[in-house]
C-alpha positions in Angstrom: 172.4 112.3 65.6 172.4 108.6 66.0 169.8 106.4 67.7 170.7 104.4 70.7 168.6 101.7 72.5 168.6 101.3 76.3 167.6 97.9 77.5 166.3 97.8 81.1 167.5 94.8 83.0 166.7 93.6 86.5 167.2 90.5 88.5 164.3 88.2 89.2 163.2 88.3 92.8 160.5 86.9 95.0 159.2 90.3 96.2 155.5 90.6 96.4 153.9 92.6 93.5 153.6 96.4 94.2 150.4 97.9 95.6 148.3 100.1 93.3 149.8 103.1 95.0 153.3 101.9 94.5 152.6 101.1 90.9 151.2 104.7 90.4 154.4 106.1 91.9 156.6 103.9 89.7 154.6 105.0 86.6 155.1 108.6 87.5 158.8 108.1 88.0 159.1 106.6 84.5 156.9 109.3 83.0 159.1 112.0 84.6 162.4 110.4 83.4 161.1 109.8 79.8 159.5 113.3 79.8 162.9 114.8 80.6 164.5 113.1 77.6 161.6 114.1 75.4 161.9 117.7 76.6 165.5 117.7 75.2 164.2 116.5 71.8 166.0 113.2 72.2 163.1 110.7 72.6 162.3 108.3 69.8 160.1 105.5 71.3 159.7 103.2 74.3 157.7 100.1 75.4 157.7 97.5 78.1 158.1 93.9 77.3 155.6 91.3 78.3 156.2 88.0 80.0 155.2 85.7 77.2 157.5 84.6 74.5 159.2 81.9 72.6 162.8 81.4 71.5 163.5 80.2 68.0 166.8 78.3 67.6 169.0 78.1 64.5 168.1 74.4 64.1 164.4 75.2 64.0 163.6 74.2 67.6 161.1 76.5 69.3 161.2 76.6 73.1 159.3 78.5 75.8 160.7 81.8 76.8 161.8 84.4 77.5 164.7 82.6 79.1 163.0 81.3 82.2 166.2 79.6 83.4 168.2 82.8 83.9 168.1 85.2 86.8 168.0 88.4 84.8 165.1 89.7 82.8 164.8 92.5 80.2 161.7 94.5 81.2 161.6 97.1 78.4 163.5 99.6 76.3 163.7 103.2 75.1 165.2 104.5 71.9 166.9 107.9 72.1 168.8 110.2 69.8 172.3 111.3 70.9 175.5 112.6 69.3 177.5 109.6 70.6 177.5 106.7 73.0 178.8 108.9 75.9 175.8 111.2 75.5 173.4 108.3 75.3 174.9 106.9 78.5 174.4 110.3 80.2 170.7 110.2 79.2 170.4 106.9 81.2 171.1 108.9 84.4 168.0 108.9 86.6 166.5 105.8 84.9 164.1 104.2 87.4 165.7 100.8 86.7 168.9 102.0 88.3 167.1 102.5 91.7 166.3 98.8 91.9 169.0 96.6 93.5 170.6 94.7 90.6 169.1 97.1 88.0 171.1 97.8 84.9 170.7 99.8 81.7 172.4 98.4 78.6 173.1 101.2 76.1 173.6 100.1 72.5 173.9 102.0 69.2 171.2 101.2 66.6 172.8 100.2 63.3 170.8 101.5 60.3 170.8 99.6 57.0 169.5 101.1 53.8 167.5 98.5 52.0 
């Protein structure tokens, strides 16, 4: 089996932050979806990404980030095991990000280098 990373992308919006009850419901949805992948023995790891960051450019310039000037943000990721890209894409079904208007899941294969 190969490893694949799913990046969770959403568009920035001016919606108010969720209430504690809404946040609990969202966490439960994520737990259920990730738990379903884990139950299949295909879960590797996951994390959310914070809002602080810097961008290091090839010329040595360091700017504030992450990419404040764009409309889309990457909110987190999951690494899964799958036989192929098609199976990894199938595992993205039910991802809570896909229930958000403008939500996307980018599925990429993880290249392993022996060093």
